[in-house]
C-alpha positions in Angstrom: -65.0 44.8 31.4 -65.9 41.8 34.0 -67.9 39.3 33.4 -70.2 37.4 35.9 -67.9 35.0 35.3 -65.1 37.3 36.4 -67.3 38.5 39.6 -68.2 35.0 40.4 -65.0 33.5 40.7 -63.5 36.8 42.8 -66.5 35.6 45.1 -65.0 33.0 45.7 -61.6 33.9 46.0 -63.1 36.2 48.7 -64.7 33.1 50.9 -61.7 31.5 50.4 -59.6 34.4 52.1 -61.8 35.3 54.6 -63.6 33.4 57.0 -67.1 34.3 58.0 -68.4 34.8 61.4 -69.9 31.2 61.4 -66.9 29.2 59.9 -65.1 30.7 62.3 -66.6 30.1 65.8 -66.2 25.9 64.1 -62.8 26.3 62.4 -60.3 24.0 64.9 -57.4 26.7 63.1 -59.7 29.0 65.2 -60.2 26.8 68.3 -56.5 26.7 68.4 -55.8 30.0 68.5 -58.5 31.0 71.2 -56.8 28.7 73.4 -53.3 30.2 72.9 -54.8 33.5 73.2 -56.4 32.5 76.3 -53.2 31.0 78.0 -50.9 33.7 76.9 -53.6 36.4 78.5 -52.9 34.0 81.9 -49.1 34.7 81.6 -49.8 38.2 81.1 -52.3 38.2 84.2 -49.4 36.2 86.4 -46.6 38.4 85.7 -48.9 41.7 86.3 -49.4 39.5 89.8 -46.1 39.4 90.4 -45.0 43.0 89.8 -47.1 43.9 91.3 -45.8 42.1 94.4 -42.3 43.1 93.6 -43.5 46.8 94.3 -44.9 46.2 96.7 -42.3 44.5 98.8 -40.0 47.0 97.3 -41.9 49.7 99.2 -42.0 47.7 102.4 -38.1 46.9 101.7 -37.7 50.9 101.0 -39.6 52.1 104.2 -37.3 48.8 106.4 -34.3 51.0 105.4 -35.0 53.7 106.3 -36.4 52.9 109.8 -33.4 51.4 110.0 -31.5 54.5 109.3 -32.8 56.3 111.4 -32.3 54.2 114.4 -28.2 54.3 113.1 -28.4 57.9 113.2 -29.7 58.5 117.4 -26.8 55.7 118.0 -24.8 56.7 116.4 -25.3 60.5 118.2 -26.0 59.5 121.9 -22.5 57.0 121.5 -20.3 60.5 120.3 -19.6 58.3 116.3 -20.4 60.4 113.1 -22.4 59.4 111.4 -22.3 59.8 107.5 -24.6 58.5 104.9 
């Protein structure tokens, strides 16, 4: 059976392992973690923006290539050339 001393030791150990809301708000370690997390968030946002821009550019490039291919087909038929894809 647990004695009062055992219970006090368990409570003390619990306080040392788990931080309270107040400790989280004031500890420098947690502030460093917040800064690191913000930095990571910013990096991910920038990467997502670059991916969106790259995707849009790829769509535009594909459209340009389709237009060029249509022009080549029309030019080839007018010149009497056989154009194979």
